PDB file of N, CA, C and O in Angstrom:
ATOM      1  N   MET A   1       0.846  -1.189   0.000  1.00  0.00           N
ATOM      2  CA  MET A   1       0.000   0.000   0.000  1.00  0.00           C
ATOM      3  C   MET A   1       0.881   1.238   0.000  1.00  0.00           C
ATOM      4  O   MET A   1       1.799   1.346   0.813  1.00  0.00           O
ATOM      5  N   ALA A   2       0.615   2.163  -0.893  1.00  0.00           N
ATOM      6  CA  ALA A   2       1.427   3.369  -1.022  1.00  0.00           C
ATOM      7  C   ALA A   2       1.096   4.358   0.097  1.00  0.00           C
ATOM      8  O   ALA A   2      -0.031   4.416   0.589  1.00  0.00           O
ATOM      9  N   ASP A   3       2.095   5.120   0.476  1.00  0.00           N
ATOM     10  CA  ASP A   3       1.922   6.148   1.498  1.00  0.00           C
ATOM     11  C   ASP A   3       1.161   7.319   0.880  1.00  0.00           C
ATOM     12  O   ASP A   3       1.509   7.769  -0.211  1.00  0.00           O
ATOM     13  N   ALA A   4       0.129   7.819   1.562  1.00  0.00           N
ATOM     14  CA  ALA A   4      -0.697   8.898   1.040  1.00  0.00           C
ATOM     15  C   ALA A   4      -0.063  10.268   1.240  1.00  0.00           C
ATOM     16  O   ALA A   4      -0.573  11.258   0.716  1.00  0.00           O
ATOM     17  N   THR A   5       1.031  10.346   1.981  1.00  0.00           N
ATOM     18  CA  THR A   5       1.684  11.617   2.243  1.00  0.00           C
ATOM     19  C   THR A   5       2.413  12.086   0.988  1.00  0.00           C
ATOM     20  O   THR A   5       3.247  11.351   0.461  1.00  0.00           O
ATOM     21  N   PRO A   6       2.120  13.302   0.491  1.00  0.00           N
ATOM     22  CA  PRO A   6       2.817  13.782  -0.701  1.00  0.00           C
ATOM     23  C   PRO A   6       4.292  14.070  -0.404  1.00  0.00           C
ATOM     24  O   PRO A   6       4.652  14.440   0.714  1.00  0.00           O
ATOM     25  N   VAL A   7       5.123  13.897  -1.410  1.00  0.00           N
ATOM     26  CA  VAL A   7       6.547  14.199  -1.277  1.00  0.00           C
ATOM     27  C   VAL A   7       6.725  15.682  -1.559  1.00  0.00           C
ATOM     28  O   VAL A   7       6.370  16.165  -2.634  1.00  0.00           O
ATOM     29  N   THR A   8       7.278  16.404  -0.583  1.00  0.00           N
ATOM     30  CA  THR A   8       7.468  17.841  -0.748  1.00  0.00           C
ATOM     31  C   THR A   8       8.926  18.221  -0.546  1.00  0.00           C
ATOM     32  O   THR A   8       9.676  17.521   0.135  1.00  0.00           O
ATOM     33  N   CYS A   9       9.319  19.343  -1.150  1.00  0.00           N
ATOM     34  CA  CYS A   9      10.660  19.886  -0.974  1.00  0.00           C
ATOM     35  C   CYS A   9      10.745  20.477   0.434  1.00  0.00           C
ATOM     36  O   CYS A   9       9.900  21.281   0.826  1.00  0.00           O
ATOM     37  N   ASP A  10      11.754  20.081   1.180  1.00  0.00           N
ATOM     38  CA  ASP A  10      11.903  20.572   2.547  1.00  0.00           C
ATOM     39  C   ASP A  10      12.409  22.011   2.601  1.00  0.00           C
ATOM     40  O   ASP A  10      12.519  22.585   3.684  1.00  0.00           O
ATOM     41  N   PHE A  11      12.715  22.594   1.454  1.00  0.00           N
ATOM     42  CA  PHE A  11      13.184  23.979   1.449  1.00  0.00           C
ATOM     43  C   PHE A  11      12.085  24.937   0.976  1.00  0.00           C
ATOM     44  O   PHE A  11      11.771  25.912   1.658  1.00  0.00           O
ATOM     45  N   CYS A  12      11.503  24.652  -0.196  1.00  0.00           N
ATOM     46  CA  CYS A  12      10.512  25.588  -0.746  1.00  0.00           C
ATOM     47  C   CYS A  12       9.082  25.088  -0.659  1.00  0.00           C
ATOM     48  O   CYS A  12       8.147  25.865  -0.853  1.00  0.00           O
ATOM     49  N   GLY A  13       8.891  23.795  -0.370  1.00  0.00           N
ATOM     50  CA  GLY A  13       7.552  23.247  -0.239  1.00  0.00           C
ATOM     51  C   GLY A  13       6.935  22.731  -1.530  1.00  0.00           C
ATOM     52  O   GLY A  13       5.764  22.350  -1.535  1.00  0.00           O
ATOM     53  N   ALA A  14       7.693  22.708  -2.633  1.00  0.00           N
ATOM     54  CA  ALA A  14       7.169  22.195  -3.902  1.00  0.00           C
ATOM     55  C   ALA A  14       6.744  20.740  -3.722  1.00  0.00           C
ATOM     56  O   ALA A  14       7.386  19.986  -2.991  1.00  0.00           O
ATOM     57  N   VAL A  15       5.665  20.351  -4.386  1.00  0.00           N
ATOM     58  CA  VAL A  15       5.140  18.993  -4.282  1.00  0.00           C
ATOM     59  C   VAL A  15       5.578  18.198  -5.505  1.00  0.00           C
ATOM     60  O   VAL A  15       5.451  18.669  -6.635  1.00  0.00           O
ATOM     61  N   ALA A  16       6.093  16.995  -5.278  1.00  0.00           N
ATOM     62  CA  ALA A  16       6.544  16.131  -6.368  1.00  0.00           C
ATOM     63  C   ALA A  16       5.338  15.565  -7.107  1.00  0.00           C
ATOM     64  O   ALA A  16       4.374  15.125  -6.481  1.00  0.00           O
ATOM     65  N   PRO A  17       5.388  15.574  -8.434  1.00  0.00           N
ATOM     66  CA  PRO A  17       4.285  14.987  -9.194  1.00  0.00           C
ATOM     67  C   PRO A  17       4.282  13.471  -9.056  1.00  0.00           C
ATOM     68  O   PRO A  17       5.342  12.845  -9.015  1.00  0.00           O
ATOM     69  N   GLY A  18       3.111  12.890  -8.984  1.00  0.00           N
ATOM     70  CA  GLY A  18       2.995  11.439  -8.934  1.00  0.00           C
ATOM     71  C   GLY A  18       3.200  10.827  -7.570  1.00  0.00           C
ATOM     72  O   GLY A  18       3.097   9.608  -7.434  1.00  0.00           O
ATOM     73  N   GLY A  19       3.487  11.621  -6.549  1.00  0.00           N
ATOM     74  CA  GLY A  19       3.620  11.096  -5.201  1.00  0.00           C
ATOM     75  C   GLY A  19       4.917  10.362  -4.903  1.00  0.00           C
ATOM     76  O   GLY A  19       5.068   9.806  -3.815  1.00  0.00           O
ATOM     77  N   GLU A  20       5.849  10.345  -5.836  1.00  0.00           N
ATOM     78  CA  GLU A  20       7.148   9.714  -5.618  1.00  0.00           C
ATOM     79  C   GLU A  20       8.243  10.737  -5.816  1.00  0.00           C
ATOM     80  O   GLU A  20       8.057  11.721  -6.532  1.00  0.00           O
ATOM     81  N   THR A  21       9.393  10.512  -5.183  1.00  0.00           N
ATOM     82  CA  THR A  21      10.521  11.428  -5.323  1.00  0.00           C
ATOM     83  C   THR A  21      11.126  11.278  -6.714  1.00  0.00           C
ATOM     84  O   THR A  21      11.609  10.198  -7.052  1.00  0.00           O
ATOM     85  N   PRO A  22      11.113  12.342  -7.538  1.00  0.00           N
ATOM     86  CA  PRO A  22      11.712  12.271  -8.871  1.00  0.00           C
ATOM     87  C   PRO A  22      13.225  12.062  -8.792  1.00  0.00           C
ATOM     88  O   PRO A  22      13.857  12.437  -7.804  1.00  0.00           O
ATOM     89  N   LEU A  23      13.797  11.470  -9.825  1.00  0.00           N
ATOM     90  CA  LEU A  23      15.238  11.236  -9.865  1.00  0.00           C
ATOM     91  C   LEU A  23      16.038  12.532  -9.849  1.00  0.00           C
ATOM     92  O   LEU A  23      17.210  12.521  -9.475  1.00  0.00           O
ATOM     93  N   THR A  24      15.433  13.649 -10.247  1.00  0.00           N
ATOM     94  CA  THR A  24      16.138  14.925 -10.293  1.00  0.00           C
ATOM     95  C   THR A  24      16.183  15.634  -8.942  1.00  0.00           C
ATOM     96  O   THR A  24      16.852  16.659  -8.807  1.00  0.00           O
ATOM     97  N   TRP A  25      15.480  15.102  -7.939  1.00  0.00           N
ATOM     98  CA  TRP A  25      15.497  15.687  -6.601  1.00  0.00           C
ATOM     99  C   TRP A  25      16.694  15.163  -5.826  1.00  0.00           C
ATOM    100  O   TRP A  25      17.247  14.116  -6.163  1.00  0.00           O
ATOM    101  N   THR A  26      17.096  15.887  -4.791  1.00  0.00           N
ATOM    102  CA  THR A  26      18.233  15.520  -3.952  1.00  0.00           C
ATOM    103  C   THR A  26      17.726  15.035  -2.597  1.00  0.00           C
ATOM    104  O   THR A  26      16.778  15.588  -2.039  1.00  0.00           O
ATOM    105  N   LEU A  27      18.372  13.996  -2.081  1.00  0.00           N
ATOM    106  CA  LEU A  27      18.059  13.486  -0.751  1.00  0.00           C
ATOM    107  C   LEU A  27      19.269  13.713   0.135  1.00  0.00           C
ATOM    108  O   LEU A  27      20.386  13.355  -0.238  1.00  0.00           O
ATOM    109  N   ALA A  28      19.063  14.300   1.298  1.00  0.00           N
ATOM    110  CA  ALA A  28      20.150  14.544   2.251  1.00  0.00           C
ATOM    111  C   ALA A  28      19.710  14.052   3.629  1.00  0.00           C
ATOM    112  O   ALA A  28      18.517  13.997   3.927  1.00  0.00           O
ATOM    113  N   VAL A  29      20.673  13.700   4.451  1.00  0.00           N
ATOM    114  CA  VAL A  29      20.387  13.321   5.828  1.00  0.00           C
ATOM    115  C   VAL A  29      21.043  14.360   6.725  1.00  0.00           C
ATOM    116  O   VAL A  29      22.264  14.513   6.727  1.00  0.00           O
ATOM    117  N   GLU A  30      20.221  15.070   7.487  1.00  0.00           N
ATOM    118  CA  GLU A  30      20.700  16.110   8.396  1.00  0.00           C
ATOM    119  C   GLU A  30      20.237  15.767   9.806  1.00  0.00           C
ATOM    120  O   GLU A  30      19.040  15.642  10.063  1.00  0.00           O
ATOM    121  N   ASN A  31      21.176  15.619  10.700  1.00  0.00           N
ATOM    122  CA  ASN A  31      20.866  15.279  12.090  1.00  0.00           C
ATOM    123  C   ASN A  31      19.989  14.034  12.184  1.00  0.00           C
ATOM    124  O   ASN A  31      19.079  13.962  13.010  1.00  0.00           O
ATOM    125  N   GLY A  32      20.278  13.054  11.323  1.00  0.00           N
ATOM    126  CA  GLY A  32      19.547  11.803  11.338  1.00  0.00           C
ATOM    127  C   GLY A  32      18.181  11.848  10.674  1.00  0.00           C
ATOM    128  O   GLY A  32      17.450  10.858  10.708  1.00  0.00           O
ATOM    129  N   ARG A  33      17.823  12.966  10.077  1.00  0.00           N
ATOM    130  CA  ARG A  33      16.513  13.138   9.448  1.00  0.00           C
ATOM    131  C   ARG A  33      16.674  13.259   7.938  1.00  0.00           C
ATOM    132  O   ARG A  33      17.509  14.029   7.464  1.00  0.00           O
ATOM    133  N   ARG A  34      15.882  12.507   7.180  1.00  0.00           N
ATOM    134  CA  ARG A  34      15.918  12.598   5.719  1.00  0.00           C
ATOM    135  C   ARG A  34      15.249  13.883   5.269  1.00  0.00           C
ATOM    136  O   ARG A  34      14.174  14.247   5.746  1.00  0.00           O
ATOM    137  N   ARG A  35      15.911  14.567   4.335  1.00  0.00           N
ATOM    138  CA  ARG A  35      15.352  15.798   3.772  1.00  0.00           C
ATOM    139  C   ARG A  35      15.431  15.701   2.264  1.00  0.00           C
ATOM    140  O   ARG A  35      16.438  15.253   1.716  1.00  0.00           O
ATOM    141  N   ARG A  36      14.369  16.120   1.591  1.00  0.00           N
ATOM    142  CA  ARG A  36      14.312  16.082   0.134  1.00  0.00           C
ATOM    143  C   ARG A  36      14.242  17.503  -0.399  1.00  0.00           C
ATOM    144  O   ARG A  36      13.583  18.372   0.172  1.00  0.00           O
ATOM    145  N   PHE A  37      14.947  17.719  -1.523  1.00  0.00           N
ATOM    146  CA  PHE A  37      14.987  19.045  -2.137  1.00  0.00           C
ATOM    147  C   PHE A  37      14.676  18.927  -3.621  1.00  0.00           C
ATOM    148  O   PHE A  37      15.229  18.067  -4.306  1.00  0.00           O
ATOM    149  N   CYS A  38      13.794  19.786  -4.120  1.00  0.00           N
ATOM    150  CA  CYS A  38      13.401  19.755  -5.521  1.00  0.00           C
ATOM    151  C   CYS A  38      14.584  20.124  -6.419  1.00  0.00           C
ATOM    152  O   CYS A  38      15.623  20.589  -5.950  1.00  0.00           O
ATOM    153  N   GLU A  39      14.398  19.906  -7.707  1.00  0.00           N
ATOM    154  CA  GLU A  39      15.466  20.164  -8.672  1.00  0.00           C
ATOM    155  C   GLU A  39      15.922  21.627  -8.631  1.00  0.00           C
ATOM    156  O   GLU A  39      17.121  21.905  -8.676  1.00  0.00           O
ATOM    157  N   GLU A  40      14.976  22.554  -8.548  1.00  0.00           N
ATOM    158  CA  GLU A  40      15.323  23.977  -8.536  1.00  0.00           C
ATOM    159  C   GLU A  40      16.150  24.349  -7.295  1.00  0.00           C
ATOM    160  O   GLU A  40      17.169  25.030  -7.414  1.00  0.00           O
ATOM    161  N   CYS A  41      15.718  23.907  -6.116  1.00  0.00           N
ATOM    162  CA  CYS A  41      16.464  24.194  -4.889  1.00  0.00           C
ATOM    163  C   CYS A  41      17.816  23.485  -4.896  1.00  0.00           C
ATOM    164  O   CYS A  41      18.812  24.032  -4.422  1.00  0.00           O
ATOM    165  N   SER A  42      17.849  22.269  -5.434  1.00  0.00           N
ATOM    166  CA  SER A  42      19.101  21.523  -5.512  1.00  0.00           C
ATOM    167  C   SER A  42      20.119  22.278  -6.354  1.00  0.00           C
ATOM    168  O   SER A  42      21.282  22.396  -5.970  1.00  0.00           O
ATOM    169  N   ARG A  43      19.683  22.790  -7.502  1.00  0.00           N
ATOM    170  CA  ARG A  43      20.596  23.545  -8.373  1.00  0.00           C
ATOM    171  C   ARG A  43      21.043  24.852  -7.712  1.00  0.00           C
ATOM    172  O   ARG A  43      22.215  25.221  -7.775  1.00  0.00           O
ATOM    173  N   ARG A  44      20.096  25.543  -7.081  1.00  0.00           N
ATOM    174  CA  ARG A  44      20.396  26.836  -6.471  1.00  0.00           C
ATOM    175  C   ARG A  44      21.390  26.708  -5.318  1.00  0.00           C
ATOM    176  O   ARG A  44      22.215  27.599  -5.115  1.00  0.00           O
ATOM    177  N   HIS A  45      21.322  25.603  -4.558  1.00  0.00           N
ATOM    178  CA  HIS A  45      22.131  25.451  -3.353  1.00  0.00           C
ATOM    179  C   HIS A  45      23.179  24.350  -3.466  1.00  0.00           C
ATOM    180  O   HIS A  45      23.625  23.803  -2.457  1.00  0.00           O
ATOM    181  N   LEU A  46      23.569  24.029  -4.698  1.00  0.00           N
ATOM    182  CA  LEU A  46      24.504  22.938  -4.936  1.00  0.00           C
ATOM    183  C   LEU A  46      25.828  23.106  -4.188  1.00  0.00           C
ATOM    184  O   LEU A  46      26.317  22.144  -3.597  1.00  0.00           O
ATOM    185  N   ARG A  47      26.408  24.279  -4.199  1.00  0.00           N
ATOM    186  CA  ARG A  47      27.697  24.493  -3.518  1.00  0.00           C
ATOM    187  C   ARG A  47      27.580  24.283  -2.012  1.00  0.00           C
ATOM    188  O   ARG A  47      28.487  23.726  -1.394  1.00  0.00           O
ATOM    189  N   SER A  48      26.491  24.714  -1.423  1.00  0.00           N
ATOM    190  CA  SER A  48      26.284  24.507   0.009  1.00  0.00           C
ATOM    191  C   SER A  48      26.107  23.024   0.318  1.00  0.00           C
ATOM    192  O   SER A  48      26.583  22.532   1.341  1.00  0.00           O
ATOM    193  N   MET A  49      25.418  22.318  -0.576  1.00  0.00           N
ATOM    194  CA  MET A  49      25.228  20.882  -0.380  1.00  0.00           C
ATOM    195  C   MET A  49      26.565  20.150  -0.461  1.00  0.00           C
ATOM    196  O   MET A  49      26.856  19.273   0.351  1.00  0.00           O
ATOM    197  N   GLU A  50      27.369  20.521  -1.447  1.00  0.00           N
ATOM    198  CA  GLU A  50      28.673  19.873  -1.600  1.00  0.00           C
ATOM    199  C   GLU A  50      29.581  20.160  -0.413  1.00  0.00           C
ATOM    200  O   GLU A  50      30.425  19.335  -0.065  1.00  0.00           O
ATOM    201  N   ALA A  51      29.414  21.321   0.211  1.00  0.00           N
ATOM    202  CA  ALA A  51      30.209  21.674   1.385  1.00  0.00           C
ATOM    203  C   ALA A  51      29.641  21.016   2.650  1.00  0.00           C
ATOM    204  O   ALA A  51      30.188  21.175   3.741  1.00  0.00           O
ATOM    205  N   LYS A  52      28.539  20.278   2.487  1.00  0.00           N
ATOM    206  CA  LYS A  52      27.876  19.560   3.565  1.00  0.00           C
ATOM    207  C   LYS A  52      27.345  20.490   4.659  1.00  0.00           C
ATOM    208  O   LYS A  52      27.333  20.142   5.840  1.00  0.00           O
ATOM    209  N   LEU A  53      26.908  21.678   4.238  1.00  0.00           N
ATOM    210  CA  LEU A  53      26.265  22.598   5.178  1.00  0.00           C
ATOM    211  C   LEU A  53      24.810  22.175   5.356  1.00  0.00           C
ATOM    212  O   LEU A  53      24.147  21.825   4.379  1.00  0.00           O
ATOM    213  N   ASP A  54      24.310  22.202   6.572  1.00  0.00           N
ATOM    214  CA  ASP A  54      22.896  21.927   6.806  1.00  0.00           C
ATOM    215  C   ASP A  54      22.080  23.000   6.104  1.00  0.00           C
ATOM    216  O   ASP A  54      22.538  24.130   5.942  1.00  0.00           O
ATOM    217  N   SER A  55      20.874  22.645   5.688  1.00  0.00           N
ATOM    218  CA  SER A  55      20.025  23.579   4.945  1.00  0.00           C
ATOM    219  C   SER A  55      19.692  24.835   5.750  1.00  0.00           C
ATOM    220  O   SER A  55      19.298  25.845   5.168  1.00  0.00           O
ATOM    221  N   GLU A  56      19.840  24.794   7.060  1.00  0.00           N
ATOM    222  CA  GLU A  56      19.608  25.991   7.883  1.00  0.00           C
ATOM    223  C   GLU A  56      20.565  27.126   7.491  1.00  0.00           C
ATOM    224  O   GLU A  56      20.245  28.299   7.682  1.00  0.00           O
ATOM    225  N   TRP A  57      21.734  26.779   6.946  1.00  0.00           N
ATOM    226  CA  TRP A  57      22.757  27.777   6.606  1.00  0.00           C
ATOM    227  C   TRP A  57      22.630  28.333   5.205  1.00  0.00           C
ATOM    228  O   TRP A  57      23.344  29.271   4.850  1.00  0.00           O
ATOM    229  N   TRP A  58      21.718  27.767   4.382  1.00  0.00           N
ATOM    230  CA  TRP A  58      21.579  28.249   3.010  1.00  0.00           C
ATOM    231  C   TRP A  58      20.916  29.583   3.025  1.00  0.00           C
ATOM    232  O   TRP A  58      20.699  30.176   1.968  1.00  0.00           O
TER     233      TRP A  58
END
């Protein structure tokens, strides 16, 4: 049974189409918590992600 909770971007709140995380989205683990970021936020904050900064610092 599929989870009814929509997949949303943890930064801007965008909702993933189809209820599944698209391959173009980024998944990060911050303080033991999974966080998903849409393609637009992933591109905008790529350098911060590569530097392993928590999204609070973006």
